[in-house]
A tleap script that builds the chain and sets N, CA, C and O, in Angstrom:
source leaprc.protein.ff14SB
mol = sequence {
  NMET TRP LYS ALA LEU LEU PHE SER SER VAL
  TRP ILE GLY ILE THR ILE PRO LEU VAL LEU
  ALA ILE ILE PHE THR ALA PHE LYS SER LEU
  LEU ALA PHE ASP THR SER GLY ILE LEU MET
  LEU ILE MET MET ALA ILE GLY SER ILE LEU
  ASP LEU TYR VAL ALA ILE ARG ILE TRP THR
  TRP ILE GLU HIE LYS LEU TYR LYS ARG LYS
  HIE TYR CMET
}
set mol.1.N position { 0.822 -1.204 0.000 }
set mol.1.CA position { 0.000 0.000 0.000 }
set mol.1.C position { 0.861 1.262 0.000 }
set mol.1.O position { 0.569 2.226 -0.707 }
set mol.2.N position { 1.922 1.240 0.800 }
set mol.2.CA position { 2.739 2.451 0.888 }
set mol.2.C position { 3.529 2.676 -0.396 }
set mol.2.O position { 3.866 3.813 -0.727 }
set mol.3.N position { 3.826 1.596 -1.120 }
set mol.3.CA position { 4.553 1.758 -2.381 }
set mol.3.C position { 3.682 2.432 -3.434 }
set mol.3.O position { 4.165 3.250 -4.216 }
set mol.4.N position { 2.406 2.088 -3.450 }
set mol.4.CA position { 1.488 2.722 -4.403 }
set mol.4.C position { 1.330 4.203 -4.093 }
set mol.4.O position { 1.297 5.035 -5.000 }
set mol.5.N position { 1.233 4.528 -2.813 }
set mol.5.CA position { 1.110 5.931 -2.414 }
set mol.5.C position { 2.377 6.713 -2.742 }
set mol.5.O position { 2.304 7.852 -3.204 }
set mol.6.N position { 3.524 6.111 -2.508 }
set mol.6.CA position { 4.792 6.764 -2.831 }
set mol.6.C position { 4.935 6.974 -4.338 }
set mol.6.O position { 5.340 8.047 -4.783 }
set mol.7.N position { 4.603 5.951 -5.116 }
set mol.7.CA position { 4.684 6.083 -6.569 }
set mol.7.C position { 3.752 7.175 -7.082 }
set mol.7.O position { 4.142 7.997 -7.911 }
set mol.8.N position { 2.510 7.179 -6.579 }
set mol.8.CA position { 1.545 8.181 -7.038 }
set mol.8.C position { 1.982 9.588 -6.679 }
set mol.8.O position { 1.839 10.506 -7.486 }
set mol.9.N position { 2.515 9.769 -5.474 }
set mol.9.CA position { 2.922 11.117 -5.072 }
set mol.9.C position { 4.128 11.604 -5.876 }
set mol.9.O position { 4.188 12.777 -6.245 }
set mol.10.N position { 5.074 10.730 -6.148 }
set mol.10.CA position { 6.231 11.119 -6.965 }
set mol.10.C position { 5.796 11.393 -8.405 }
set mol.10.O position { 6.228 12.371 -9.016 }
set mol.11.N position { 4.940 10.524 -8.942 }
set mol.11.CA position { 4.448 10.706 -10.310 }
set mol.11.C position { 3.729 12.044 -10.460 }
set mol.11.O position { 4.002 12.798 -11.394 }
set mol.12.N position { 2.822 12.335 -9.549 }
set mol.12.CA position { 2.046 13.573 -9.628 }
set mol.12.C position { 2.937 14.789 -9.408 }
set mol.12.O position { 2.764 15.819 -10.060 }
set mol.13.N position { 3.884 14.668 -8.492 }
set mol.13.CA position { 4.806 15.782 -8.248 }
set mol.13.C position { 5.640 16.137 -9.458 }
set mol.13.O position { 5.989 17.300 -9.658 }
set mol.14.N position { 5.962 15.136 -10.271 }
set mol.14.CA position { 6.779 15.387 -11.466 }
set mol.14.C position { 5.918 15.823 -12.650 }
set mol.14.O position { 6.301 16.728 -13.392 }
set mol.15.N position { 4.761 15.188 -12.833 }
set mol.15.CA position { 4.027 15.400 -14.080 }
set mol.15.C position { 2.971 16.508 -14.046 }
set mol.15.O position { 2.627 17.049 -15.097 }
set mol.16.N position { 2.452 16.859 -12.874 }
set mol.16.CA position { 1.420 17.914 -12.831 }
set mol.16.C position { 1.940 19.247 -13.382 }
set mol.16.O position { 1.237 19.876 -14.172 }
set mol.17.N position { 3.135 19.704 -13.003 }
set mol.17.CA position { 3.605 20.965 -13.617 }
set mol.17.C position { 3.738 20.877 -15.139 }
set mol.17.O position { 3.455 21.844 -15.846 }
set mol.18.N position { 4.167 19.723 -15.638 }
set mol.18.CA position { 4.283 19.559 -17.081 }
set mol.18.C position { 2.919 19.562 -17.759 }
set mol.18.O position { 2.742 20.193 -18.801 }
set mol.19.N position { 1.956 18.859 -17.170 }
set mol.19.CA position { 0.610 18.804 -17.741 }
set mol.19.C position { -0.026 20.194 -17.757 }
set mol.19.O position { -0.622 20.594 -18.757 }
set mol.20.N position { 0.099 20.921 -16.663 }
set mol.20.CA position { -0.491 22.253 -16.608 }
set mol.20.C position { 0.185 23.215 -17.582 }
set mol.20.O position { -0.483 24.057 -18.183 }
set mol.21.N position { 1.490 23.101 -17.741 }
set mol.21.CA position { 2.187 23.955 -18.708 }
set mol.21.C position { 1.722 23.656 -20.132 }
set mol.21.O position { 1.541 24.574 -20.932 }
set mol.22.N position { 1.530 22.386 -20.447 }
set mol.22.CA position { 1.052 22.018 -21.782 }
set mol.22.C position { -0.374 22.510 -21.999 }
set mol.22.O position { -0.695 23.040 -23.062 }
set mol.23.N position { -1.231 22.335 -20.992 }
set mol.23.CA position { -2.628 22.773 -21.116 }
set mol.23.C position { -2.704 24.287 -21.308 }
set mol.23.O position { -3.408 24.765 -22.197 }
set mol.24.N position { -1.985 25.037 -20.482 }
set mol.24.CA position { -2.079 26.492 -20.567 }
set mol.24.C position { -1.423 27.036 -21.829 }
set mol.24.O position { -1.841 28.077 -22.337 }
set mol.25.N position { -0.410 26.357 -22.344 }
set mol.25.CA position { 0.205 26.786 -23.599 }
set mol.25.C position { -0.719 26.497 -24.783 }
set mol.25.O position { -0.851 27.315 -25.693 }
set mol.26.N position { -1.352 25.331 -24.759 }
set mol.26.CA position { -2.216 24.950 -25.875 }
set mol.26.C position { -3.486 25.793 -25.927 }
set mol.26.O position { -3.975 26.117 -27.010 }
set mol.27.N position { -4.017 26.145 -24.766 }
set mol.27.CA position { -5.290 26.873 -24.721 }
set mol.27.C position { -5.114 28.322 -24.254 }
set mol.27.O position { -6.005 28.876 -23.611 }
set mol.28.N position { -3.978 28.932 -24.571 }
set mol.28.CA position { -3.699 30.292 -24.130 }
set mol.28.C position { -4.721 31.295 -24.675 }
set mol.28.O position { -5.175 32.177 -23.946 }
set mol.29.N position { -5.073 31.162 -25.931 }
set mol.29.CA position { -6.017 32.113 -26.522 }
set mol.29.C position { -7.417 31.945 -25.937 }
set mol.29.O position { -8.142 32.928 -25.786 }
set mol.30.N position { -7.800 30.731 -25.612 }
set mol.30.CA position { -9.100 30.490 -24.999 }
set mol.30.C position { -9.146 31.021 -23.565 }
set mol.30.O position { -10.171 31.539 -23.121 }
set mol.31.N position { -8.042 30.891 -22.854 }
set mol.31.CA position { -7.988 31.371 -21.471 }
set mol.31.C position { -7.902 32.890 -21.383 }
set mol.31.O position { -8.238 33.471 -20.352 }
set mol.32.N position { -7.454 33.533 -22.455 }
set mol.32.CA position { -7.341 34.989 -22.443 }
set mol.32.C position { -8.707 35.666 -22.416 }
set mol.32.O position { -8.830 36.770 -21.887 }
set mol.33.N position { -9.725 35.038 -22.967 }
set mol.33.CA position { -11.058 35.631 -22.998 }
set mol.33.C position { -11.831 35.432 -21.700 }
set mol.33.O position { -12.804 36.143 -21.448 }
set mol.34.N position { -11.414 34.481 -20.879 }
set mol.34.CA position { -12.108 34.192 -19.623 }
set mol.34.C position { -11.550 35.094 -18.531 }
set mol.34.O position { -10.404 34.928 -18.114 }
set mol.35.N position { -12.345 36.037 -18.069 }
set mol.35.CA position { -11.862 36.970 -17.048 }
set mol.35.C position { -12.108 36.472 -15.632 }
set mol.35.O position { -11.473 36.957 -14.695 }
set mol.36.N position { -13.009 35.522 -15.455 }
set mol.36.CA position { -13.326 35.063 -14.103 }
set mol.36.C position { -12.382 33.972 -13.615 }
set mol.36.O position { -12.214 33.817 -12.405 }
set mol.37.N position { -11.769 33.221 -14.500 }
set mol.37.CA position { -10.857 32.156 -14.106 }
set mol.37.C position { -11.524 30.811 -13.912 }
set mol.37.O position { -10.864 29.840 -13.543 }
set mol.38.N position { -12.825 30.737 -14.154 }
set mol.38.CA position { -13.543 29.476 -13.987 }
set mol.38.C position { -13.054 28.443 -15.002 }
set mol.38.O position { -12.874 27.274 -14.661 }
set mol.39.N position { -12.843 28.864 -16.226 }
set mol.39.CA position { -12.378 27.953 -17.265 }
set mol.39.C position { -10.997 27.402 -16.917 }
set mol.39.O position { -10.716 26.230 -17.169 }
set mol.40.N position { -10.143 28.231 -16.347 }
set mol.40.CA position { -8.818 27.785 -15.943 }
set mol.40.C position { -8.911 26.719 -14.848 }
set mol.40.O position { -8.185 25.726 -14.888 }
set mol.41.N position { -9.789 26.917 -13.885 }
set mol.41.CA position { -9.961 25.935 -12.818 }
set mol.41.C position { -10.511 24.618 -13.347 }
set mol.41.O position { -10.094 23.544 -12.914 }
set mol.42.N position { -11.440 24.703 -14.277 }
set mol.42.CA position { -12.011 23.487 -14.862 }
set mol.42.C position { -10.942 22.721 -15.640 }
set mol.42.O position { -10.855 21.498 -15.533 }
set mol.43.N position { -10.138 23.424 -16.412 }
set mol.43.CA position { -9.087 22.769 -17.183 }
set mol.43.C position { -8.016 22.172 -16.271 }
set mol.43.O position { -7.483 21.101 -16.561 }
set mol.44.N position { -7.703 22.847 -15.185 }
set mol.44.CA position { -6.749 22.301 -14.218 }
set mol.44.C position { -7.293 21.031 -13.584 }
set mol.44.O position { -6.557 20.058 -13.420 }
set mol.45.N position { -8.571 21.027 -13.227 }
set mol.45.CA position { -9.179 19.854 -12.603 }
set mol.45.C position { -9.193 18.667 -13.561 }
set mol.45.O position { -8.874 17.546 -13.166 }
set mol.46.N position { -9.558 18.907 -14.807 }
set mol.46.CA position { -9.580 17.824 -15.794 }
set mol.46.C position { -8.171 17.272 -16.030 }
set mol.46.O position { -7.980 16.057 -16.095 }
set mol.47.N position { -7.199 18.154 -16.157 }
set mol.47.CA position { -5.814 17.709 -16.348 }
set mol.47.C position { -5.289 16.926 -15.168 }
set mol.47.O position { -4.583 15.935 -15.351 }
set mol.48.N position { -5.618 17.348 -13.965 }
set mol.48.CA position { -5.160 16.637 -12.767 }
set mol.48.C position { -5.819 15.273 -12.629 }
set mol.48.O position { -5.167 14.298 -12.255 }
set mol.49.N position { -7.101 15.205 -12.928 }
set mol.49.CA position { -7.806 13.922 -12.845 }
set mol.49.C position { -7.252 12.941 -13.878 }
set mol.49.O position { -7.059 11.765 -13.572 }
set mol.50.N position { -6.995 13.416 -15.091 }
set mol.50.CA position { -6.422 12.541 -16.113 }
set mol.50.C position { -5.018 12.078 -15.730 }
set mol.50.O position { -4.656 10.929 -15.984 }
set mol.51.N position { -4.235 12.952 -15.130 }
set mol.51.CA position { -2.893 12.583 -14.699 }
set mol.51.C position { -2.947 11.544 -13.583 }
set mol.51.O position { -2.142 10.613 -13.573 }
set mol.52.N position { -3.863 11.683 -12.661 }
set mol.52.CA position { -4.029 10.700 -11.597 }
set mol.52.C position { -4.487 9.356 -12.167 }
set mol.52.O position { -4.038 8.305 -11.710 }
set mol.53.N position { -5.367 9.384 -13.151 }
set mol.53.CA position { -5.811 8.153 -13.799 }
set mol.53.C position { -4.638 7.428 -14.465 }
set mol.53.O position { -4.516 6.207 -14.358 }
set mol.54.N position { -3.788 8.177 -15.144 }
set mol.54.CA position { -2.622 7.575 -15.793 }
set mol.54.C position { -1.688 6.979 -14.743 }
set mol.54.O position { -1.139 5.897 -14.957 }
set mol.55.N position { -1.497 7.656 -13.623 }
set mol.55.CA position { -0.635 7.139 -12.559 }
set mol.55.C position { -1.179 5.833 -12.001 }
set mol.55.O position { -0.412 4.904 -11.749 }
set mol.56.N position { -2.483 5.747 -11.806 }
set mol.56.CA position { -3.086 4.519 -11.289 }
set mol.56.C position { -2.948 3.385 -12.298 }
set mol.56.O position { -2.646 2.253 -11.922 }
set mol.57.N position { -3.166 3.682 -13.573 }
set mol.57.CA position { -3.028 2.648 -14.602 }
set mol.57.C position { -1.587 2.145 -14.697 }
set mol.57.O position { -1.369 0.945 -14.858 }
set mol.58.N position { -0.609 3.032 -14.601 }
set mol.58.CA position { 0.795 2.618 -14.653 }
set mol.58.C position { 1.135 1.776 -13.434 }
set mol.58.O position { 1.845 0.779 -13.559 }
set mol.59.N position { 0.640 2.157 -12.247 }
set mol.59.CA position { 0.940 1.390 -11.047 }
set mol.59.C position { 0.329 -0.009 -11.119 }
set mol.59.O position { 0.977 -0.976 -10.718 }
set mol.60.N position { -0.891 -0.140 -11.615 }
set mol.60.CA position { -1.488 -1.472 -11.721 }
set mol.60.C position { -0.730 -2.329 -12.728 }
set mol.60.O position { -0.630 -3.542 -12.549 }
set mol.61.N position { -0.199 -1.723 -13.774 }
set mol.61.CA position { 0.615 -2.457 -14.732 }
set mol.61.C position { 1.904 -2.944 -14.074 }
set mol.61.O position { 2.290 -4.099 -14.252 }
set mol.62.N position { 2.571 -2.076 -13.317 }
set mol.62.CA position { 3.795 -2.455 -12.608 }
set mol.62.C position { 3.507 -3.559 -11.598 }
set mol.62.O position { 4.260 -4.528 -11.500 }
set mol.63.N position { 2.421 -3.414 -10.850 }
set mol.63.CA position { 2.067 -4.409 -9.843 }
set mol.63.C position { 1.763 -5.759 -10.500 }
set mol.63.O position { 2.141 -6.804 -9.969 }
set mol.64.N position { 1.097 -5.742 -11.628 }
set mol.64.CA position { 0.797 -6.987 -12.347 }
set mol.64.C position { 2.078 -7.671 -12.808 }
set mol.64.O position { 2.206 -8.891 -12.696 }
set mol.65.N position { 3.021 -6.898 -13.323 }
set mol.65.CA position { 4.293 -7.471 -13.773 }
set mol.65.C position { 5.060 -8.075 -12.604 }
set mol.65.O position { 5.651 -9.145 -12.751 }
set mol.66.N position { 5.065 -7.421 -11.452 }
set mol.66.CA position { 5.772 -7.958 -10.290 }
set mol.66.C position { 5.068 -9.192 -9.740 }
set mol.66.O position { 5.724 -10.103 -9.236 }
set mol.67.N position { 3.751 -9.234 -9.831 }
set mol.67.CA position { 3.009 -10.404 -9.357 }
set mol.67.C position { 3.300 -11.617 -10.230 }
set mol.67.O position { 3.409 -12.735 -9.726 }
set mol.68.N position { 3.427 -11.401 -11.534 }
set mol.68.CA position { 3.744 -12.502 -12.435 }
set mol.68.C position { 5.145 -13.049 -12.175 }
set mol.68.O position { 5.402 -14.230 -12.411 }
set mol.69.N position { 6.040 -12.211 -11.697 }
set mol.69.CA position { 7.405 -12.638 -11.399 }
set mol.69.C position { 7.555 -13.177 -9.979 }
set mol.69.O position { 8.659 -13.522 -9.558 }
set mol.70.N position { 6.467 -13.247 -9.253 }
set mol.70.CA position { 6.428 -13.742 -7.868 }
set mol.70.C position { 7.168 -12.818 -6.897 }
set mol.70.O position { 7.659 -13.266 -5.861 }
set mol.71.N position { 7.247 -11.523 -7.237 }
set mol.71.CA position { 7.763 -10.517 -6.311 }
set mol.71.C position { 6.584 -9.797 -5.719 }
set mol.71.O position { 6.214 -8.723 -6.192 }
set mol.72.N position { 5.987 -10.362 -4.697 }
set mol.72.CA position { 4.761 -9.820 -4.145 }
set mol.72.C position { 5.034 -8.525 -3.403 }
set mol.72.O position { 6.112 -8.318 -2.846 }
set mol.73.N position { 4.049 -7.675 -3.411 }
set mol.73.CA position { 4.166 -6.386 -2.741 }
set mol.73.C position { 3.952 -6.561 -1.262 }
set mol.73.O position { 4.010 -5.587 -0.511 }
savepdb mol mol.pdb
quit
């Protein structure tokens, strides 16, 4: 359990800044018209949720590979 939490926290710590930079660069013109910031918050939430989903999928893949090799967690 602690290995999954450690992996997820390291993964998110590394990739969230990259994901947000890509999102804000790609949608810069769309974000310029939004003066309230609601669109920015929505895009940040979607990007973070997708990044967390990818982290969980990668961890389950790693765990499956270790289980097949009889290296139990």
